[in-house]
A tleap script that builds the chain and sets N, CA, C and O, in Angstrom:
source leaprc.protein.ff14SB
mol = sequence {
  NMET TYR ARG ILE GLY HIE ASN LEU VAL VAL
  ASP HIE LEU ARG GLN GLN SER ARG ARG GLY
  GLN PHE PRO LEU GLN GLU SER PRO ALA TRP
  ASP GLN GLU SER SER GLU ASP LEU LEU GLU
  SER LYS ILE GLU LYS GLU GLU LEU LEU ARG
  ALA PHE ARG TYR LEU THR VAL ASP GLN ARG
  GLN VAL LEU ILE LEU LYS PHE ILE GLN GLU
  MET ASP ASN SER GLY VAL ALA GLN VAL LEU
  GLY LYS THR GLU GLY ALA VAL LYS SER ILE
  GLN HIE ARG ALA LEU ALA SER LEU LYS ARG
  VAL LEU GLU ARG THR CGLN
}
set mol.1.N position { 11.519 -16.860 -27.355 }
set mol.1.CA position { 11.268 -16.389 -26.034 }
set mol.1.C position { 12.065 -15.098 -25.779 }
set mol.1.O position { 11.564 -14.155 -25.167 }
set mol.2.N position { 13.311 -15.080 -26.262 }
set mol.2.CA position { 14.116 -13.875 -26.099 }
set mol.2.C position { 13.498 -12.714 -26.862 }
set mol.2.O position { 13.571 -11.569 -26.415 }
set mol.3.N position { 12.901 -12.991 -27.990 }
set mol.3.CA position { 12.278 -11.963 -28.806 }
set mol.3.C position { 11.107 -11.330 -28.056 }
set mol.3.O position { 10.910 -10.115 -28.103 }
set mol.4.N position { 10.340 -12.161 -27.368 }
set mol.4.CA position { 9.207 -11.648 -26.590 }
set mol.4.C position { 9.722 -10.712 -25.498 }
set mol.4.O position { 9.177 -9.627 -25.296 }
set mol.5.N position { 10.767 -11.135 -24.801 }
set mol.5.CA position { 11.353 -10.294 -23.762 }
set mol.5.C position { 11.858 -8.978 -24.318 }
set mol.5.O position { 11.651 -7.920 -23.723 }
set mol.6.N position { 12.521 -9.047 -25.461 }
set mol.6.CA position { 13.048 -7.843 -26.108 }
set mol.6.C position { 11.914 -6.888 -26.440 }
set mol.6.O position { 12.011 -5.688 -26.181 }
set mol.7.N position { 10.834 -7.422 -27.015 }
set mol.7.CA position { 9.698 -6.585 -27.393 }
set mol.7.C position { 9.047 -5.934 -26.170 }
set mol.7.O position { 8.629 -4.777 -26.234 }
set mol.8.N position { 8.960 -6.669 -25.061 }
set mol.8.CA position { 8.374 -6.107 -23.847 }
set mol.8.C position { 9.228 -4.955 -23.315 }
set mol.8.O position { 8.694 -3.940 -22.868 }
set mol.9.N position { 10.537 -5.108 -23.361 }
set mol.9.CA position { 11.432 -4.044 -22.895 }
set mol.9.C position { 11.296 -2.811 -23.781 }
set mol.9.O position { 11.228 -1.688 -23.281 }
set mol.10.N position { 11.256 -3.018 -25.094 }
set mol.10.CA position { 11.116 -1.896 -26.023 }
set mol.10.C position { 9.796 -1.175 -25.782 }
set mol.10.O position { 9.764 0.055 -25.764 }
set mol.11.N position { 8.702 -1.920 -25.597 }
set mol.11.CA position { 7.404 -1.303 -25.319 }
set mol.11.C position { 7.454 -0.495 -24.034 }
set mol.11.O position { 6.928 0.616 -23.975 }
set mol.12.N position { 8.084 -1.048 -23.005 }
set mol.12.CA position { 8.190 -0.343 -21.727 }
set mol.12.C position { 8.959 0.969 -21.892 }
set mol.12.O position { 8.542 2.006 -21.376 }
set mol.13.N position { 10.067 0.919 -22.604 }
set mol.13.CA position { 10.874 2.124 -22.798 }
set mol.13.C position { 10.120 3.175 -23.610 }
set mol.13.O position { 10.240 4.371 -23.346 }
set mol.14.N position { 9.350 2.733 -24.590 }
set mol.14.CA position { 8.546 3.679 -25.375 }
set mol.14.C position { 7.508 4.359 -24.498 }
set mol.14.O position { 7.297 5.567 -24.604 }
set mol.15.N position { 6.860 3.588 -23.631 }
set mol.15.CA position { 5.858 4.165 -22.733 }
set mol.15.C position { 6.498 5.160 -21.780 }
set mol.15.O position { 5.913 6.206 -21.501 }
set mol.16.N position { 7.678 4.858 -21.280 }
set mol.16.CA position { 8.367 5.760 -20.362 }
set mol.16.C position { 8.691 7.081 -21.045 }
set mol.16.O position { 8.566 8.141 -20.432 }
set mol.17.N position { 9.110 7.027 -22.317 }
set mol.17.CA position { 9.472 8.265 -23.008 }
set mol.17.C position { 8.247 9.135 -23.267 }
set mol.17.O position { 8.368 10.358 -23.324 }
set mol.18.N position { 7.083 8.536 -23.422 }
set mol.18.CA position { 5.857 9.305 -23.639 }
set mol.18.C position { 5.405 10.017 -22.371 }
set mol.18.O position { 4.753 11.059 -22.441 }
set mol.19.N position { 5.747 9.465 -21.226 }
set mol.19.CA position { 5.320 10.057 -19.963 }
set mol.19.C position { 6.090 11.324 -19.635 }
set mol.19.O position { 5.674 12.104 -18.778 }
set mol.20.N position { 7.191 11.525 -20.302 }
set mol.20.CA position { 7.995 12.713 -20.043 }
set mol.20.C position { 9.002 12.463 -18.936 }
set mol.20.O position { 8.872 11.532 -18.141 }
set mol.21.N position { 9.991 13.307 -18.909 }
set mol.21.CA position { 11.018 13.171 -17.899 }
set mol.21.C position { 10.978 14.382 -16.992 }
set mol.21.O position { 10.649 15.486 -17.426 }
set mol.22.N position { 11.316 14.171 -15.732 }
set mol.22.CA position { 11.298 15.234 -14.745 }
set mol.22.C position { 12.724 15.565 -14.342 }
set mol.22.O position { 13.591 14.691 -14.320 }
set mol.23.N position { 12.961 16.821 -14.027 }
set mol.23.CA position { 14.292 17.189 -13.543 }
set mol.23.C position { 14.622 16.422 -12.257 }
set mol.23.O position { 13.725 15.980 -11.540 }
set mol.24.N position { 15.877 16.277 -11.987 }
set mol.24.CA position { 16.336 15.511 -10.843 }
set mol.24.C position { 15.764 16.028 -9.531 }
set mol.24.O position { 15.458 15.230 -8.645 }
set mol.25.N position { 15.613 17.338 -9.382 }
set mol.25.CA position { 15.085 17.898 -8.154 }
set mol.25.C position { 13.658 17.428 -7.872 }
set mol.25.O position { 13.267 17.299 -6.712 }
set mol.26.N position { 12.888 17.174 -8.915 }
set mol.26.CA position { 11.489 16.807 -8.741 }
set mol.26.C position { 11.291 15.313 -8.547 }
set mol.26.O position { 10.179 14.881 -8.244 }
set mol.27.N position { 12.325 14.523 -8.711 }
set mol.27.CA position { 12.169 13.084 -8.544 }
set mol.27.C position { 12.037 12.754 -7.064 }
set mol.27.O position { 12.610 13.443 -6.219 }
set mol.28.N position { 11.284 11.702 -6.746 }
set mol.28.CA position { 11.079 11.376 -5.335 }
set mol.28.C position { 12.388 10.947 -4.676 }
set mol.28.O position { 13.228 10.300 -5.302 }
set mol.29.N position { 12.549 11.309 -3.422 }
set mol.29.CA position { 13.748 10.913 -2.683 }
set mol.29.C position { 13.570 9.482 -2.186 }
set mol.29.O position { 12.506 9.120 -1.685 }
set mol.30.N position { 14.608 8.679 -2.327 }
set mol.30.CA position { 14.574 7.293 -1.858 }
set mol.30.C position { 15.026 7.276 -0.407 }
set mol.30.O position { 16.039 7.881 -0.056 }
set mol.31.N position { 14.291 6.600 0.408 }
set mol.31.CA position { 14.745 6.491 1.790 }
set mol.31.C position { 15.680 5.298 1.927 }
set mol.31.O position { 15.762 4.458 1.031 }
set mol.32.N position { 16.370 5.231 3.031 }
set mol.32.CA position { 17.376 4.191 3.268 }
set mol.32.C position { 16.756 2.803 3.173 }
set mol.32.O position { 17.344 1.898 2.580 }
set mol.33.N position { 15.575 2.632 3.753 }
set mol.33.CA position { 14.949 1.318 3.807 }
set mol.33.C position { 14.594 0.801 2.411 }
set mol.33.O position { 14.827 -0.371 2.118 }
set mol.34.N position { 14.041 1.642 1.555 }
set mol.34.CA position { 13.655 1.179 0.231 }
set mol.34.C position { 14.890 0.821 -0.596 }
set mol.34.O position { 14.835 -0.102 -1.408 }
set mol.35.N position { 15.982 1.521 -0.408 }
set mol.35.CA position { 17.219 1.198 -1.114 }
set mol.35.C position { 17.739 -0.163 -0.674 }
set mol.35.O position { 18.205 -0.952 -1.497 }
set mol.36.N position { 17.659 -0.436 0.624 }
set mol.36.CA position { 18.092 -1.739 1.135 }
set mol.36.C position { 17.202 -2.846 0.596 }
set mol.36.O position { 17.690 -3.922 0.252 }
set mol.37.N position { 15.903 -2.593 0.518 }
set mol.37.CA position { 14.975 -3.590 -0.018 }
set mol.37.C position { 15.283 -3.890 -1.479 }
set mol.37.O position { 15.258 -5.044 -1.904 }
set mol.38.N position { 15.574 -2.837 -2.244 }
set mol.38.CA position { 15.904 -3.031 -3.650 }
set mol.38.C position { 17.175 -3.861 -3.808 }
set mol.38.O position { 17.238 -4.750 -4.658 }
set mol.39.N position { 18.168 -3.576 -3.004 }
set mol.39.CA position { 19.421 -4.326 -3.058 }
set mol.39.C position { 19.196 -5.778 -2.678 }
set mol.39.O position { 19.714 -6.678 -3.339 }
set mol.40.N position { 18.434 -6.015 -1.628 }
set mol.40.CA position { 18.150 -7.375 -1.197 }
set mol.40.C position { 17.393 -8.141 -2.280 }
set mol.40.O position { 17.682 -9.311 -2.532 }
set mol.41.N position { 16.445 -7.497 -2.907 }
set mol.41.CA position { 15.675 -8.118 -3.980 }
set mol.41.C position { 16.581 -8.486 -5.154 }
set mol.41.O position { 16.443 -9.558 -5.742 }
set mol.42.N position { 17.500 -7.596 -5.488 }
set mol.42.CA position { 18.421 -7.863 -6.586 }
set mol.42.C position { 19.320 -9.053 -6.269 }
set mol.42.O position { 19.565 -9.893 -7.135 }
set mol.43.N position { 19.806 -9.130 -5.047 }
set mol.43.CA position { 20.663 -10.238 -4.635 }
set mol.43.C position { 19.893 -11.555 -4.714 }
set mol.43.O position { 20.430 -12.562 -5.175 }
set mol.44.N position { 18.637 -11.550 -4.265 }
set mol.44.CA position { 17.818 -12.761 -4.324 }
set mol.44.C position { 17.604 -13.214 -5.765 }
set mol.44.O position { 17.659 -14.409 -6.053 }
set mol.45.N position { 17.362 -12.277 -6.660 }
set mol.45.CA position { 17.172 -12.620 -8.072 }
set mol.45.C position { 18.440 -13.215 -8.662 }
set mol.45.O position { 18.378 -14.183 -9.420 }
set mol.46.N position { 19.588 -12.645 -8.320 }
set mol.46.CA position { 20.866 -13.163 -8.827 }
set mol.46.C position { 21.127 -14.574 -8.319 }
set mol.46.O position { 21.613 -15.422 -9.066 }
set mol.47.N position { 20.804 -14.833 -7.044 }
set mol.47.CA position { 20.973 -16.176 -6.486 }
set mol.47.C position { 20.065 -17.172 -7.200 }
set mol.47.O position { 20.472 -18.297 -7.492 }
set mol.48.N position { 18.848 -16.755 -7.476 }
set mol.48.CA position { 17.911 -17.632 -8.170 }
set mol.48.C position { 18.397 -17.935 -9.583 }
set mol.48.O position { 18.307 -19.075 -10.037 }
set mol.49.N position { 18.911 -16.925 -10.280 }
set mol.49.CA position { 19.431 -17.155 -11.630 }
set mol.49.C position { 20.630 -18.099 -11.615 }
set mol.49.O position { 20.762 -18.950 -12.495 }
set mol.50.N position { 21.507 -17.952 -10.617 }
set mol.50.CA position { 22.648 -18.882 -10.508 }
set mol.50.C position { 22.159 -20.291 -10.245 }
set mol.50.O position { 22.681 -21.244 -10.824 }
set mol.51.N position { 21.162 -20.441 -9.381 }
set mol.51.CA position { 20.618 -21.759 -9.067 }
set mol.51.C position { 19.945 -22.374 -10.285 }
set mol.51.O position { 19.952 -23.594 -10.449 }
set mol.52.N position { 19.372 -21.550 -11.129 }
set mol.52.CA position { 18.701 -22.021 -12.340 }
set mol.52.C position { 19.663 -22.778 -13.253 }
set mol.52.O position { 19.244 -23.673 -13.987 }
set mol.53.N position { 20.935 -22.429 -13.212 }
set mol.53.CA position { 21.937 -23.073 -14.069 }
set mol.53.C position { 22.126 -24.547 -13.731 }
set mol.53.O position { 22.614 -25.308 -14.567 }
set mol.54.N position { 21.755 -24.964 -12.535 }
set mol.54.CA position { 21.912 -26.355 -12.127 }
set mol.54.C position { 20.763 -27.242 -12.627 }
set mol.54.O position { 20.824 -28.465 -12.500 }
set mol.55.N position { 19.740 -26.640 -13.182 }
set mol.55.CA position { 18.589 -27.403 -13.673 }
set mol.55.C position { 18.847 -27.928 -15.077 }
set mol.55.O position { 19.675 -27.391 -15.813 }
set mol.56.N position { 18.130 -28.979 -15.433 }
set mol.56.CA position { 18.194 -29.481 -16.802 }
set mol.56.C position { 17.419 -28.537 -17.717 }
set mol.56.O position { 16.681 -27.671 -17.246 }
set mol.57.N position { 17.588 -28.707 -19.000 }
set mol.57.CA position { 16.885 -27.864 -19.968 }
set mol.57.C position { 15.373 -28.034 -19.812 }
set mol.57.O position { 14.639 -27.047 -19.809 }
set mol.58.N position { 14.904 -29.276 -19.681 }
set mol.58.CA position { 13.468 -29.519 -19.501 }
set mol.58.C position { 12.942 -28.839 -18.237 }
set mol.58.O position { 11.864 -28.245 -18.249 }
set mol.59.N position { 13.708 -28.928 -17.150 }
set mol.59.CA position { 13.268 -28.308 -15.902 }
set mol.59.C position { 13.167 -26.799 -16.045 }
set mol.59.O position { 12.208 -26.193 -15.567 }
set mol.60.N position { 14.148 -26.187 -16.698 }
set mol.60.CA position { 14.104 -24.736 -16.913 }
set mol.60.C position { 12.898 -24.349 -17.752 }
set mol.60.O position { 12.189 -23.393 -17.437 }
set mol.61.N position { 12.673 -25.105 -18.828 }
set mol.61.CA position { 11.557 -24.784 -19.716 }
set mol.61.C position { 10.225 -24.866 -18.974 }
set mol.61.O position { 9.372 -23.990 -19.116 }
set mol.62.N position { 10.053 -25.924 -18.182 }
set mol.62.CA position { 8.797 -26.088 -17.453 }
set mol.62.C position { 8.586 -24.929 -16.483 }
set mol.62.O position { 7.491 -24.369 -16.421 }
set mol.63.N position { 9.618 -24.562 -15.724 }
set mol.63.CA position { 9.465 -23.469 -14.755 }
set mol.63.C position { 9.193 -22.136 -15.443 }
set mol.63.O position { 8.380 -21.345 -14.964 }
set mol.64.N position { 9.861 -21.886 -16.550 }
set mol.64.CA position { 9.625 -20.636 -17.284 }
set mol.64.C position { 8.198 -20.584 -17.815 }
set mol.64.O position { 7.513 -19.572 -17.673 }
set mol.65.N position { 7.757 -21.674 -18.423 }
set mol.65.CA position { 6.406 -21.685 -18.975 }
set mol.65.C position { 5.342 -21.601 -17.878 }
set mol.65.O position { 4.325 -20.928 -18.048 }
set mol.66.N position { 5.576 -22.284 -16.750 }
set mol.66.CA position { 4.592 -22.291 -15.673 }
set mol.66.C position { 4.549 -20.977 -14.907 }
set mol.66.O position { 3.469 -20.430 -14.683 }
set mol.67.N position { 5.704 -20.464 -14.504 }
set mol.67.CA position { 5.716 -19.345 -13.563 }
set mol.67.C position { 5.972 -17.984 -14.198 }
set mol.67.O position { 5.580 -16.962 -13.635 }
set mol.68.N position { 6.612 -17.951 -15.342 }
set mol.68.CA position { 6.842 -16.670 -16.010 }
set mol.68.C position { 5.780 -16.430 -17.076 }
set mol.68.O position { 5.195 -15.350 -17.154 }
set mol.69.N position { 5.539 -17.449 -17.895 }
set mol.69.CA position { 4.507 -17.324 -18.929 }
set mol.69.C position { 3.108 -17.616 -18.388 }
set mol.69.O position { 2.113 -17.393 -19.078 }
set mol.70.N position { 3.034 -18.117 -17.148 }
set mol.70.CA position { 1.782 -18.403 -16.453 }
set mol.70.C position { 0.866 -19.350 -17.233 }
set mol.70.O position { -0.341 -19.129 -17.331 }
set mol.71.N position { 1.460 -20.397 -17.780 }
set mol.71.CA position { 0.685 -21.400 -18.500 }
set mol.71.C position { 0.254 -22.496 -17.532 }
set mol.71.O position { 0.904 -22.725 -16.512 }
set mol.72.N position { -0.847 -23.170 -17.858 }
set mol.72.CA position { -1.263 -24.301 -17.037 }
set mol.72.C position { -0.538 -25.566 -17.515 }
set mol.72.O position { 0.159 -25.547 -18.530 }
set mol.73.N position { -0.712 -26.655 -16.775 }
set mol.73.CA position { 0.016 -27.891 -17.092 }
set mol.73.C position { -0.294 -28.423 -18.485 }
set mol.73.O position { 0.595 -28.920 -19.176 }
set mol.74.N position { -1.545 -28.321 -18.895 }
set mol.74.CA position { -1.888 -28.838 -20.224 }
set mol.74.C position { -1.230 -28.015 -21.320 }
set mol.74.O position { -0.790 -28.569 -22.327 }
set mol.75.N position { -1.157 -26.701 -21.140 }
set mol.75.CA position { -0.487 -25.849 -22.118 }
set mol.75.C position { 0.999 -26.132 -22.191 }
set mol.75.O position { 1.570 -26.208 -23.279 }
set mol.76.N position { 1.633 -26.291 -21.026 }
set mol.76.CA position { 3.065 -26.606 -20.984 }
set mol.76.C position { 3.312 -27.952 -21.659 }
set mol.76.O position { 4.252 -28.102 -22.439 }
set mol.77.N position { 2.461 -28.928 -21.354 }
set mol.77.CA position { 2.603 -30.259 -21.952 }
set mol.77.C position { 2.503 -30.188 -23.472 }
set mol.77.O position { 3.262 -30.848 -24.181 }
set mol.78.N position { 1.582 -29.399 -23.959 }
set mol.78.CA position { 1.397 -29.267 -25.393 }
set mol.78.C position { 2.617 -28.607 -26.040 }
set mol.78.O position { 3.082 -29.058 -27.087 }
set mol.79.N position { 3.128 -27.562 -25.434 }
set mol.79.CA position { 4.284 -26.852 -25.983 }
set mol.79.C position { 5.514 -27.759 -26.025 }
set mol.79.O position { 6.259 -27.767 -27.005 }
set mol.80.N position { 5.715 -28.523 -24.948 }
set mol.80.CA position { 6.920 -29.356 -24.849 }
set mol.80.C position { 6.752 -30.750 -25.440 }
set mol.80.O position { 7.716 -31.509 -25.534 }
set mol.81.N position { 5.521 -31.085 -25.839 }
set mol.81.CA position { 5.286 -32.416 -26.409 }
set mol.81.C position { 5.398 -33.520 -25.372 }
set mol.81.O position { 5.901 -34.605 -25.663 }
set mol.82.N position { 4.927 -33.243 -24.162 }
set mol.82.CA position { 4.984 -34.203 -23.063 }
set mol.82.C position { 3.589 -34.363 -22.477 }
set mol.82.O position { 2.675 -33.610 -22.815 }
set mol.83.N position { 3.429 -35.345 -21.598 }
set mol.83.CA position { 2.150 -35.526 -20.922 }
set mol.83.C position { 2.071 -34.575 -19.729 }
set mol.83.O position { 3.086 -34.061 -19.260 }
set mol.84.N position { 0.848 -34.352 -19.249 }
set mol.84.CA position { 0.681 -33.494 -18.074 }
set mol.84.C position { 1.378 -34.103 -16.860 }
set mol.84.O position { 1.948 -33.383 -16.041 }
set mol.85.N position { 1.331 -35.408 -16.749 }
set mol.85.CA position { 2.008 -36.084 -15.645 }
set mol.85.C position { 3.508 -35.851 -15.686 }
set mol.85.O position { 4.138 -35.640 -14.650 }
set mol.86.N position { 4.079 -35.888 -16.884 }
set mol.86.CA position { 5.514 -35.641 -17.026 }
set mol.86.C position { 5.850 -34.203 -16.640 }
set mol.86.O position { 6.881 -33.950 -16.016 }
set mol.87.N position { 4.986 -33.266 -17.010 }
set mol.87.CA position { 5.207 -31.858 -16.666 }
set mol.87.C position { 5.185 -31.681 -15.150 }
set mol.87.O position { 6.034 -30.984 -14.594 }
set mol.88.N position { 4.208 -32.314 -14.475 }
set mol.88.CA position { 4.126 -32.220 -13.016 }
set mol.88.C position { 5.377 -32.800 -12.364 }
set mol.88.O position { 5.912 -32.235 -11.410 }
set mol.89.N position { 5.828 -33.921 -12.884 }
set mol.89.CA position { 7.017 -34.571 -12.342 }
set mol.89.C position { 8.264 -33.709 -12.540 }
set mol.89.O position { 9.065 -33.548 -11.619 }
set mol.90.N position { 8.422 -33.162 -13.730 }
set mol.90.CA position { 9.570 -32.300 -14.027 }
set mol.90.C position { 9.534 -31.059 -13.132 }
set mol.90.O position { 10.567 -30.642 -12.609 }
set mol.91.N position { 8.354 -30.473 -12.955 }
set mol.91.CA position { 8.223 -29.292 -12.104 }
set mol.91.C position { 8.601 -29.630 -10.666 }
set mol.91.O position { 9.317 -28.866 -10.019 }
set mol.92.N position { 8.135 -30.750 -10.168 }
set mol.92.CA position { 8.446 -31.158 -8.794 }
set mol.92.C position { 9.945 -31.337 -8.607 }
set mol.92.O position { 10.509 -30.850 -7.627 }
set mol.93.N position { 10.594 -32.029 -9.534 }
set mol.93.CA position { 12.045 -32.240 -9.437 }
set mol.93.C position { 12.804 -30.927 -9.558 }
set mol.93.O position { 13.805 -30.722 -8.872 }
set mol.94.N position { 12.340 -30.046 -10.418 }
set mol.94.CA position { 13.007 -28.755 -10.609 }
set mol.94.C position { 12.940 -27.916 -9.344 }
set mol.94.O position { 13.942 -27.328 -8.937 }
set mol.95.N position { 11.777 -27.852 -8.720 }
set mol.95.CA position { 11.630 -27.058 -7.504 }
set mol.95.C position { 12.444 -27.653 -6.356 }
set mol.95.O position { 13.017 -26.918 -5.552 }
set mol.96.N position { 12.495 -28.985 -6.282 }
set mol.96.CA position { 13.305 -29.634 -5.251 }
set mol.96.C position { 14.788 -29.337 -5.475 }
set mol.96.O position { 15.522 -29.092 -4.517 }
set mol.97.N position { 15.226 -29.356 -6.721 }
set mol.97.CA position { 16.622 -29.040 -7.036 }
set mol.97.C position { 16.951 -27.597 -6.688 }
set mol.97.O position { 17.999 -27.323 -6.102 }
set mol.98.N position { 16.063 -26.672 -7.044 }
set mol.98.CA position { 16.278 -25.265 -6.705 }
set mol.98.C position { 16.384 -25.081 -5.197 }
set mol.98.O position { 17.235 -24.335 -4.714 }
set mol.99.N position { 15.531 -25.752 -4.470 }
set mol.99.CA position { 15.551 -25.645 -3.011 }
set mol.99.C position { 16.887 -26.119 -2.458 }
set mol.99.O position { 17.480 -25.459 -1.604 }
set mol.100.N position { 17.364 -27.271 -2.947 }
set mol.100.CA position { 18.657 -27.791 -2.473 }
set mol.100.C position { 19.803 -26.839 -2.781 }
set mol.100.O position { 20.647 -26.573 -1.925 }
set mol.101.N position { 19.827 -26.332 -3.995 }
set mol.101.CA position { 20.906 -25.425 -4.402 }
set mol.101.C position { 20.882 -24.141 -3.582 }
set mol.101.O position { 21.925 -23.670 -3.129 }
set mol.102.N position { 19.696 -23.577 -3.393 }
set mol.102.CA position { 19.584 -22.326 -2.640 }
set mol.102.C position { 19.923 -22.517 -1.161 }
set mol.102.O position { 20.487 -21.619 -0.536 }
set mol.103.N position { 19.583 -23.676 -0.600 }
set mol.103.CA position { 19.932 -23.947 0.801 }
set mol.103.C position { 21.439 -24.075 0.977 }
set mol.103.O position { 21.973 -23.670 2.009 }
set mol.104.N position { 22.135 -24.632 -0.016 }
set mol.104.CA position { 23.594 -24.770 0.066 }
set mol.104.C position { 24.293 -23.421 0.014 }
set mol.104.O position { 25.355 -23.255 0.613 }
set mol.105.N position { 23.717 -22.463 -0.686 }
set mol.105.CA position { 24.372 -21.173 -0.842 }
set mol.105.C position { 24.139 -20.241 0.339 }
set mol.105.O position { 24.789 -19.200 0.442 }
set mol.106.N position { 23.226 -20.598 1.225 }
set mol.106.CA position { 22.932 -19.710 2.358 }
set mol.106.C position { 23.765 -20.036 3.554 }
set mol.106.O position { 23.640 -19.384 4.590 }
savepdb mol mol.pdb
quit
């Protein structure tokens, strides 16, 4: 999984270098609001990653396969060697755990 992420980053960087670089003067100016939105988004992602640490390995795997890899329940079940019912149950418990952890941190 880490290898896939690494390859995606490398591909992205290669595409960026082909597009060319512009001098600093020509780059778009960021307004105050968009900078605040970016910061808020980053903070939310960091909170979610911290909350992810409270999940079991199975719960993390199910959420990654379902929401990041965009697999359906049958695909996740096949990858993890579990039934679809077990995948649904693990997903439900994982989301409930994330909700509890995130509510405590706010």
